[in-house]
N, C-alpha and C positions, 0 to 999 in steps of 0.2 A: 423288752424290759424298760421301765421308765427311768428318766433321769432323776438323780437325787441332788438336792442343793443345800447349801448352808450359807447363811448370811453373816458377814462380819462387819459390824458397824463401827465407825471411828469412835463413837461415844461409849461403846461397850467395853473398851480396853482400859488399860491404866492411863493416868493423866499424862498426856503427851506434853512436849515443850510448848506446842501451840496452845493446848488447853490450859496449861499452867499460866502462860502469859495472859490469855484471855481472862482467866479467873482472877489473876492479880489485878488486871486493869479494871475489872468490874468492881472488885472490892474497893479500889481507890476511888472510883466514881461514886460508889454508894457513900463512902465516908465523906466525900465532898458535897453530897446532895445533888450530884449532876445526873439527873435522870436521862438526859439526852445522849450520854456516851455509852449506852449499852452495846455489847458486841453485836456484830452482824449476824443475822439469822439466815445466812446463805444456805440454800438447799444443798445437801451432799450430792456429789456425782455418784451415780450407781454404776459400778463396773461389773460386768459378767465375765467370768473366767471359766472356760470349759476345758475339761481334761478327760480322756478315756481311762477307764479302769485298767491299770497296768501294773504288773508286778515290778517292784523296784527294791534294790538293796543298797545299803550305804555301809562302807567298811568300818566307820566309827560309831554306828548307831544301829544295833541289831533290831531295835523296835520298829524300824521302817520296813514295811513289806509292800507298800503300794505307793506309786508316785503321787497320787492325789494328796497323801499326807504331807508331802513336801510342799506341794503347791498351796495347800490350805495354810500351812505355816508361813509361807512367803506372803500370802494375802493378809494374814493377821498382822504381820510385822509392817507391811506397807501401809495398811489402813491406820495403824496406830501411830505411825511416825511421819506420814505425808503432811507437809506443811503448806503446800500451795493453796489448798482449799479442802473443805470437808469431803470425805470420800467413804463410800461403803462398797465392799467387795463381796460378790456372791459367787461362790465356787460351785459349779455344777459338774457332777461326774456322770459320764455315760458309758455304755458298753462298747467294746471294741468293734462290734459289727453294726454300730448305729451312728457312724460319723455323719452321714447325710441328714439323718433325722435330727441330730444335735446341732448341725451347722446350717446347711442351706434351707432346711425346712423351718428353721426358726428365724430366718431373715424377716425384718420388718415387724418383729414382735419384741416384747420386753425381755425375752430370753435369748435374743440374738447375741452371739459372743462378741465381746470387745477384745478379748484375748483368747487364743486357742493354743493349748499345748498338745503336741501329738507327734506322730511319726510323719516325716515329710513325704514319704511315698503315698500316704493317705491325704495329707493336707495340701500337697502341691496343686491338686485339682482346684482348690478354692482360690488360688492366686488368679486364675483365669476368669473368676466371676467379676473382677474389677473392684472387689471390696477389701482385698488384703492390701495393707499399706506398706510400701517400701520403707525399710528401716535404716537406710544408709546415713541419714542425718543424725542418728544417735549412736553410730558406731565410731567411737574415738579411735585414733591411730593405735593406742596401746591395746585396745580390745581387739582390733583387727589382727594385730601381731600376735596376740595371745591364743588365737584360734587357728588351727591348721588350715592350709589352703584348700585341701580336699573337702573339708566341711563347708567352707564358704562357697566352693564351686557347686556343691550339692544343694545349696540354699539360694542360688542366684538364678534369676530369669531375666534375659535380655539386659544383663549388666547391672541389675538392681537386686539387692538382698531382700527377700520376702520371708525369710525364716531366720530367727536368731538361734544358732545351734547351741544346745545345752549338753547333749551327750550322744554317743553312738553305740550301737550294738553290732558287732561283726558276726555274721552267720557263716558257720562251716557245718560239717557233719560230725556227729559223734557216733562211735561204735562201741558196742558192749565187748569189753575184753574177755569176759567170761564166755560169751557165745562164740567169739572168735577162737578161743582156746578149745572149746568143746568141738568145734568144726575142724580143728587141726590147722588153723590159720595163724599160729603163733608168730610166724616170721613177719606178719604185717602189723603187728602191734608195736607202735612207736611211743616211747616214753619221752616226755619233756619236749615234744615238738608237734607241729601240725604237719601231718604226713601228706603226701600226694601220690596217687596211683595212676598209672596209665589206664586207658580205656580197656586194654586187654587184661590188665590186672583186675580192674573193676569187674569185668565179665567173669573172670575166674573166681573171684571172691564170692560174687553173688550166686553163681552156679554151685559152688561148694557149700555155701550156707544153705541153699535150697535143698541140697541132698543130705546134709548132715544134721541140720537142726531138728529138734523133736517136733512132733505133730502139734500144730497150734502156735508155732513160733515162726517168724518170717524174716527174710533178709533186710528189706529196704522199705522205707516209707513210700506211700503213694496214696493220692486222694484227689477227688475232682467233684465232690458234691456241691461245692460252693467256691467263691473266690478266696476264701480264707486260706492263707498259706500258699497261694498259687505262685508267689514270687520264687519260691524254692523249686517248684516244678519248672518254671521258666529257666532257672539257673541250670538245671539238669539238661536242658536243651542245648547247652554249649558243649556237651560232652564229646562230640565228634569234631569240634573245631569251629562251630558256628559263632559268629560275632553277634548273632541274634538280630541286631538292627543294622540297617544300611546307613550310608553316609547322610541320608536325609532324616534319620530318626524313625524310620518305618520298619516294621517287621520284615525280615528277609529269610524266613524259614523254608521257603521253596528251593533255596540253594541246596546243593548236594549235602553239605554238612548238617543243615537243619533237618532234612529228610532222614539222614542216617541216624540222628539222635532220636527222632520220633520212632524210627524202626526199632532202635535199641530198646526203647521203653515198651513198645507194643510186644516185641518178642519176649520181654521180661514177664509179661502176664502169663504166657504159656509155660515159661520155664520156672514159675513158682517164686519169683523174686519179691512179690508184693502180697499183702494180705488179700484174701479173696474179695472179689467185687469192690475193688478199690475205688471204682467210679462212684460208689455210694458213701464213701468215707469222707470225714472232715479231718483237717490237720489234728484236731484235738483227739480224734480216735487213735491216730498213730502215736500221739504223745502218750496216751494212756497205755498203749501196748508197750511202748519203750520203757516206761516207768515200771511196768509189770514184768519186765524181762521177756516179753514175747515179740520183740522187734530188735533186730541186731543193729540197724543203722537209722539214725533220725537226726533232724536238724537241731543244732545247739548254737548258742552264742556265748560271748564272754560274760554275759550277765546270768545265764541259766546253768552254766556248768557246775556251779557250786552245789546244786541239788544232787549231783551224781557222785561227788567225791572222786576217788581214784578209780572208779569202776568203768570209766568211759575214756577212750582215746579220741584224738581229734584228727580229722582228715579234710582236706579241701574238696569241694565239689569237683567232679571230673570237668576238665575245661580245655580250652584251645591249645594249651601247652603243657609241658611236663609238671609244672607247679600247680596245676589245677586253678580253681577260682573260688572266691568268697564274695559275699555281698555285705553292704553296710546299711543299716537303718539309722538315719540321723533323726534325732528328736529335738524339738525346740519350740519356740514361741512365735506365733503370728499375731498381728494386730489388725482388727477389722474396722472399717469405716462404716458406721451405721447411720451416717447423716448428722452427727453431732461433733463438731470440731473439738469441743472441750473434752468429750469422752475419748476421742482419739489421742489427744495430748496426754490425758491422765493414763491411758493404756500404755503409751510410749514411756511415760515416766515410771510406770510399774516395771517395764522391761529394763529400763536404765537402772532402777533400784536393784533388781536382781543381779544384773551384771556388774554393778558397782560394789557388790558385797562379796568378799571372799567367803563369808559364812554361808551364803546361799549357793554360790558356785560349788562349794565343797560337797554339797549333797548330790552332785553327779558322780562322786567317787564310789563306784560300785560297778558301773558300766565303764566305757571309755570316755572320760570327761572331755568336753570340747575345749576347756581351758587348759593350756599347757602348764600354767601355774599350779592348778589343782593336781594335774598328773605328776608334777614334780613332788608335790607334798605327799601324795597317797599312792603313787604308782606301785611302790613295793608291796603295798597291802592289797591291791586289787588282784584277784585271782587271774593267773596266766596273762597279766597285762603285757609283759614283754613279748610273749608268743603272738598275741593278736596285733600288737603294734608292728612287729616284724613281718606280719602277713599282709599289711595294708597294700603292698605292691601288687598283690594278687586279687584285689577287690575289683569287681566289674560293676558297671552301671546297669542296673536291671530296669530302670524306668525310661531311659532314653529321652529324658525331658518331655515325656508324653504329657499333653495338656489335660487329658482326662483319664487318669489311671484307673478310676473305678469302672468306667465304661469299657475300657480295654480288658480289664480283668473279668468282667461279666462274659465277654465274648470268649476269652481264652479258656476258662475252665470248662465251658460246654464243648469246645472242640476236643480238649483232652479227654473228656468223659466219653465222647464217641470213639476216640482212639482206643481207650482201655476196654471198651465193650466190643471192639472189633467191627464196629459199624462202618468205619472208613479205613482206607489204607493210609500208610504214612504220607504218601504223596498227596492224597486227598485232604488229609488233616493239615498238612503244611499249606496247601492252597487256601483252605478255609481260614486258617489262622491269619495268613497274610491279608486275605480279603476283608474279613470281619474286623480284625483288630486295627488294620490300617484305615478302614472306614471310620472307626471310632476316633482314631487319632486325627483324621482330617476334619471330622465333625467338631472335635474339640478345638482345633485351631480356628475353624470357621466361627465358632461361638465365642472364642477367647477375647477378652478385653482386660487390659491391665489398669490398675488404679492410676488416675491422672493427678 
């Protein structure tokens, strides 16, 4: 699908303070007959802001359903009030599966992003192109103190901040209370908390669901047709105690815990835990099944649970300890250097504008806001806010600071596809994952260069 764009020009909005002053000066010059004091005809800086099409909710504005609506409004306000020089902002929306087409494929064109908003597990790859500008120089002490350390950590490479965190979405698993009751699993339904089940309990629950659910209804999500959603399958591979990565940031799934987790998944195919031929499914296929009541357990996060009301309970992914594990997607802004110092400065000024405004920071209130001040104002209104904040201690790093997450994910889903089809044993799959994904990691580091 193609990108869509909208252009907001500084002269298309209401008369700004800068415009008012220029108009007043021009009038004074005309009255005095001074033709030489006409205002400067400085060309506007053209700023390209790109954002993936992403669902978004705001607790105080039900009309907001997509994050690009917020970004477009930010751009309008910035273009209308920026006083350093004339500026026009073009907001371009792209599809979630077209990050590279929107970013790297547009380098050295007039559509190259000056600012990119997105999920850091996708955008982190671009830091290593050398085009993403560190933002430490615009992070004032009060801003740094206002954002939680775990978000800064997720946004930092080699000691410098390359992503300005705006919000986070914490991923756990949601289970259908109705299907659990139908299968006689009432005792596992937990109200008002994020549950955690041991691996033995998980196995019992999935076997029971497979035996008791009606035909055409399945226990657990599974898919491997593409890299979309594969981070959740990666998280399932911690189920037998695997840390997933070794101390060098490389895959370590050939260790016994990793092989055991792969075996658990492969055996689940024959035990009826997943929709048939899950190797050919996308995450969206499983989402559709869950919404239709044909899947008992599916990934949810703090931003998506509102669509299910009280019909869904929450549980952590099976993990290395009894509390299980969760993951966090951090979303925020990056600035790109496309060879023009003025555009870089204006892009930084746009970021400073957003983070200097409580009004625009407040629009993160629907997910987990990066700003603690916003959380204090709206935390009580954000669904299950206290539950997810209390679960932060169980969040694991699913990226491992990988320099090229997209290349790793391309290798990963193909290995899982072979596992689900029975083409390889768990041991063979573990070896292939370590070999192919670590090769992608090493290649990523070999090609990596940071902005100078």
